[in-house]
C-alpha positions as a Markdown table, in Angstrom:
| # | Residue | x | y | z |
|---|---|---|---|---|
| 1 | Met | -17.6 | 0.7 | -2.9 |
| 2 | Ile | -18.0 | -0.1 | 0.8 |
| 3 | Val | -21.0 | 0.1 | 3.1 |
| 4 | Val | -20.1 | 2.1 | 6.2 |
| 5 | Asp | -21.9 | 1.9 | 9.5 |
| 6 | Ser | -23.0 | 5.0 | 11.3 |
| 7 | Asn | -20.2 | 4.9 | 13.8 |
| 8 | Val | -17.6 | 4.9 | 11.0 |
| 9 | Leu | -19.2 | 8.1 | 9.8 |
| 10 | Ala | -19.1 | 9.5 | 13.3 |
| 11 | Tyr | -15.4 | 8.7 | 13.5 |
| 12 | Leu | -14.8 | 10.5 | 10.3 |
| 13 | Tyr | -16.5 | 13.7 | 11.4 |
| 14 | Leu | -16.0 | 13.7 | 15.2 |
| 15 | Pro | -12.3 | 13.5 | 16.1 |
| 16 | Cys | -11.3 | 10.5 | 18.1 |
| 17 | Glu | -8.8 | 7.6 | 18.1 |
| 18 | Tyr | -10.5 | 6.1 | 15.1 |
| 19 | Thr | -10.7 | 9.2 | 12.9 |
| 20 | Ser | -7.4 | 8.5 | 11.0 |
| 21 | Ala | -8.6 | 5.0 | 10.3 |
| 22 | Ala | -11.9 | 6.3 | 8.9 |
| 23 | Glu | -10.0 | 8.9 | 6.8 |
| 24 | Ala | -7.8 | 6.2 | 5.5 |
| 25 | Trp | -10.8 | 4.2 | 4.3 |
| 26 | Leu | -12.2 | 7.2 | 2.6 |
| 27 | Glu | -8.9 | 7.9 | 0.9 |
| 28 | Arg | -8.6 | 4.3 | -0.2 |
| 29 | Asp | -12.3 | 3.9 | -1.3 |
| 30 | Pro | -14.2 | 7.1 | -1.5 |
| 31 | Asp | -17.3 | 5.3 | -2.8 |
| 32 | Trp | -19.3 | 4.9 | 0.5 |
| 33 | Ala | -22.9 | 3.7 | 0.8 |
| 34 | Ala | -25.3 | 3.1 | 3.6 |
| 35 | Pro | -29.0 | 2.2 | 4.2 |
| 36 | Ile | -31.2 | 5.2 | 4.7 |
| 37 | Leu | -31.3 | 4.3 | 8.4 |
| 38 | Trp | -27.8 | 5.9 | 8.8 |
| 39 | Arg | -29.3 | 9.3 | 8.9 |
| 40 | Ser | -31.3 | 8.6 | 12.1 |
| 41 | Glu | -28.4 | 6.8 | 13.7 |
| 42 | Phe | -26.0 | 9.6 | 12.9 |
| 43 | Arg | -28.4 | 12.3 | 14.2 |
| 44 | Asn | -28.7 | 10.3 | 17.4 |
| 45 | Ile | -24.9 | 10.2 | 17.8 |
| 46 | Leu | -24.9 | 14.0 | 17.2 |
| 47 | Ala | -27.7 | 14.4 | 19.7 |
| 48 | Gly | -25.5 | 12.8 | 22.4 |
| 49 | Tyr | -22.6 | 15.1 | 21.6 |
| 50 | Ile | -25.0 | 18.1 | 21.8 |
| 51 | Arg | -26.5 | 17.0 | 25.1 |
| 52 | Arg | -23.0 | 16.5 | 26.6 |
| 53 | Lys | -22.1 | 20.0 | 25.2 |
| 54 | Ala | -19.2 | 18.5 | 23.3 |
| 55 | Ile | -20.4 | 20.2 | 20.1 |
| 56 | Ser | -22.7 | 23.1 | 19.4 |
| 57 | Phe | -26.1 | 22.8 | 17.7 |
| 58 | Glu | -24.7 | 24.6 | 14.7 |
| 59 | Trp | -21.7 | 22.3 | 14.4 |
| 60 | Ala | -24.0 | 19.3 | 14.6 |
| 61 | Asn | -26.1 | 20.7 | 11.8 |
| 62 | Ser | -23.0 | 21.3 | 9.7 |
| 63 | Leu | -21.7 | 17.8 | 10.3 |
| 64 | Gln | -25.1 | 16.3 | 9.3 |
| 65 | Arg | -25.0 | 18.2 | 6.1 |
| 66 | Glu | -21.4 | 17.2 | 5.3 |
| 67 | Ala | -22.3 | 13.5 | 5.9 |
| 68 | Glu | -25.4 | 13.8 | 3.8 |
| 69 | Ser | -23.3 | 15.3 | 1.0 |
| 70 | Leu | -20.8 | 12.4 | 1.3 |
| 71 | Leu | -23.5 | 9.8 | 0.9 |
| 72 | Glu | -25.6 | 11.7 | -1.7 |
| 73 | Gly | -26.8 | 9.2 | -4.3 |
| 74 | Ala | -25.5 | 6.2 | -2.2 |
| 75 | Glu | -28.3 | 5.8 | 0.3 |
| 76 | Phe | -30.4 | 2.7 | -0.2 |
| 77 | Glu | -33.6 | 1.0 | 1.0 |
| 78 | Val | -33.1 | -2.5 | 2.1 |
| 79 | Asp | -35.5 | -5.5 | 1.8 |
| 80 | Ser | -37.2 | -6.2 | 5.1 |
| 81 | His | -37.2 | -10.0 | 4.5 |
| 82 | Ala | -33.5 | -10.0 | 4.0 |
| 83 | Val | -32.9 | -8.0 | 7.2 |
| 84 | Leu | -35.2 | -10.3 | 9.2 |
| 85 | Glu | -33.3 | -13.4 | 7.8 |
| 86 | Leu | -30.1 | -11.9 | 9.0 |
| 87 | Val | -31.6 | -11.1 | 12.4 |
| 88 | Arg | -32.8 | -14.7 | 12.7 |
| 89 | Asp | -29.4 | -16.1 | 11.9 |
| 90 | Ser | -27.4 | -13.8 | 14.3 |
| 91 | Glu | -27.4 | -12.0 | 17.6 |
| 92 | Cys | -27.4 | -8.6 | 15.8 |
| 93 | Ser | -30.0 | -5.9 | 15.9 |
| 94 | Ala | -32.3 | -5.3 | 12.9 |
| 95 | Tyr | -30.6 | -1.9 | 12.7 |
| 96 | Asp | -27.2 | -3.4 | 12.3 |
| 97 | Cys | -28.5 | -6.1 | 9.9 |
| 98 | Glu | -29.7 | -3.4 | 7.5 |
| 99 | Phe | -26.0 | -2.6 | 6.8 |
| 100 | Val | -25.2 | -6.2 | 6.2 |
| 101 | Ala | -28.3 | -6.6 | 3.9 |
| 102 | Leu | -27.2 | -3.6 | 1.9 |
| 103 | Ala | -23.6 | -4.9 | 1.6 |
| 104 | Met | -25.0 | -8.2 | 0.3 |
| 105 | Lys | -27.3 | -6.4 | -2.1 |
| 106 | Leu | -24.4 | -4.4 | -3.5 |
| 107 | Gly | -21.9 | -7.2 | -3.5 |
| 108 | Thr | -19.5 | -5.5 | -1.0 |
| 109 | Arg | -18.7 | -5.4 | 2.7 |
| 110 | Val | -19.6 | -3.3 | 5.7 |
| 111 | Val | -16.7 | -1.4 | 7.4 |
| 112 | Thr | -17.5 | -1.5 | 11.1 |
| 113 | Met | -16.2 | -1.9 | 14.6 |
| 114 | Asp | -19.3 | -3.7 | 15.8 |
| 115 | Lys | -18.0 | -6.9 | 17.4 |
| 116 | Lys | -21.3 | -8.8 | 16.8 |
| 117 | Leu | -21.4 | -7.9 | 13.1 |
| 118 | Leu | -17.8 | -8.8 | 12.7 |
| 119 | Arg | -18.3 | -12.1 | 14.5 |
| 120 | Asp | -21.7 | -13.1 | 13.0 |
| 121 | Phe | -21.0 | -11.9 | 9.4 |
| 122 | Pro | -17.2 | -12.2 | 8.8 |
| 123 | Gln | -17.7 | -12.8 | 5.1 |
| 124 | His | -19.7 | -9.5 | 4.8 |
| 125 | Thr | -17.7 | -7.2 | 7.1 |
| 126 | Leu | -14.3 | -5.6 | 7.5 |
| 127 | Ala | -13.0 | -4.2 | 10.7 |
| 128 | Leu | -12.1 | -0.6 | 11.0 |
| 129 | Glu | -8.9 | -0.6 | 13.0 |
| 130 | Ala | -7.3 | 2.3 | 14.9 |
| 131 | Arg | -4.2 | 3.7 | 13.2 |
């Protein structure tokens, strides 16, 4: 099991230079998890694509449903105290620290490209690298 940040999900569903890397992670470890926050972050990513007219409203809805299906049963609440401790000890946002808190709770790591997360929590993160 791995925790994936919302951008990794976006790379999986929205073709870009990192899509093959996200697909490789899914193939290697299809047991993905995320804090419930991922839904709002992913919707916000889709909103940007809709506003730039890069994807249609219908396609965005379809991608949201696919991502929700992928993470069904693997969405978790995180402890606020744990998140705030991580915020205190890093330069990362509370949003990003939710993913680290979940990884710690589940005894796994976060797959991300977030430079701050990778720098501040190297023992709890893994870098998604372009392939």
